[in-house]
C-alpha positions, 0 to 999 in steps of 0.5 A: 889669441890664435887658440881662442879663435881657433876654437870659436872657428870649430865651434861656429862650424859645428854649430852650423853644420849642425844647423844644416842637419837638423834643417835637412831632417825637418825637411824630410820629415815635411816630405813625408808628411806631404806624401801621406797627406797626398796619398790620404787624399788622392792614393796613387800607384806607380805606372810606367810611361815612354821616356821618349817619342817611339814610333812603330817597329821600335824595340823597347828598352829598359831606359825608353821608360820610367815610372811616375806616381798616377792617380789610382782610380784613373790608371789607364786600362793595360797600364804597366805598373812594374818592370817585371810586367814589361820585361818578364825575360829581362832584356832578352825579349824586348817588346816591339812598339806597335803604335807611335807614343809620344814622351811621357804617354803611358805605355799600354799593353795594345801598344807593344807587342808580347815580349819578344815579338815582331810587329807582323800581322800575327801580333795584331790577331785576336783568340779565333780570328786568322788573317785573310787577304783580298785583292782590291783596287781604286774602286774597292779600296775606297779610293786608297783612303783605308789604313791598317786599323780601320774597319769595313762593311763588305758588299757582293754584287752577282746573280741570284738563286733566280737569275737577278743581278743583285747586291747584298751586305755579307760582312759587316766590321771587319778590321784592316790589319795591312794594306800590302805588305804595311801594317803600321797603324800610323800612316796617314798619306793615302795609299792604292793597295793591290790588296787588303789583309783582314782579321776574320773568324773561319765562317767570315773567310769562307764567305768571303772566298766564295764572295769573291770566286762568284761576284765582285766585291766592294768595300765600305769604310765604316765611321771611327766612331760608329757603333751601330749594328749594320742591318741586313741590305739588299738590293737587286736590279728591278727593285733599283729601276722600279720594273717590278712595281711597273709590271704590277701595275700594268697587270693589276690595272683594268682592260682596255680593247679598242677598235681602229677605222679608217676615215679616208686617209686617217686611222682613228682608234675607238674604245670599245667593251671587251667581249671576252 
């Protein structure tokens, strides 16, 4: 009797194992079919996202990123699609975070430095541009509301060729890469900086150097979504006060000649025809 009971138990365990194995195979096949159908409907690509919140200046490590499936048609520009692209030389040359990223946010090339670089100003400079620093104060620096990453127009106030005082827009849409020694673009609190560093081309640097030496500079903050091109702007002191128009009207107006007569204690002024 015990022998029969043992045989039944073994057969039952075998059938149960066979059923579990069959169910797992069916489940795997079902998952594979679903994946094929999903890819057929919406093709996907592996895109790497950050696995935790990262802040400016942190070094990127392999365990800080993970790959997920992302719709191929909507892969963000500059996204990384392989670990070899993120760490081409392994962990020896890590990238540095330039912009704050939240958990599961796509890792983009513009948010990190090249492998082995730090988060200094040099990493922000594009080809053909150089870092140039100007001295500013509370008025010049837009009351301390400037921060790295903003764009500004530069106005020059000085003496023109004919000796008149004028203000002119000399450069527009210059990008700020640092205030004092800070290059963190995630700063939101206002700060009163003493120096401001731009990313500018050599011709712009020469113009700004000459302008700072020959007059006074004023910065105007450009709107974040403002893509319009700045027009040529120049206003002189006479144009501002309207003196030229007044002088022109006085010169072009009719001549008026008068004579004065004394009548007792009073002096009377009378208009007479002009003879010359």
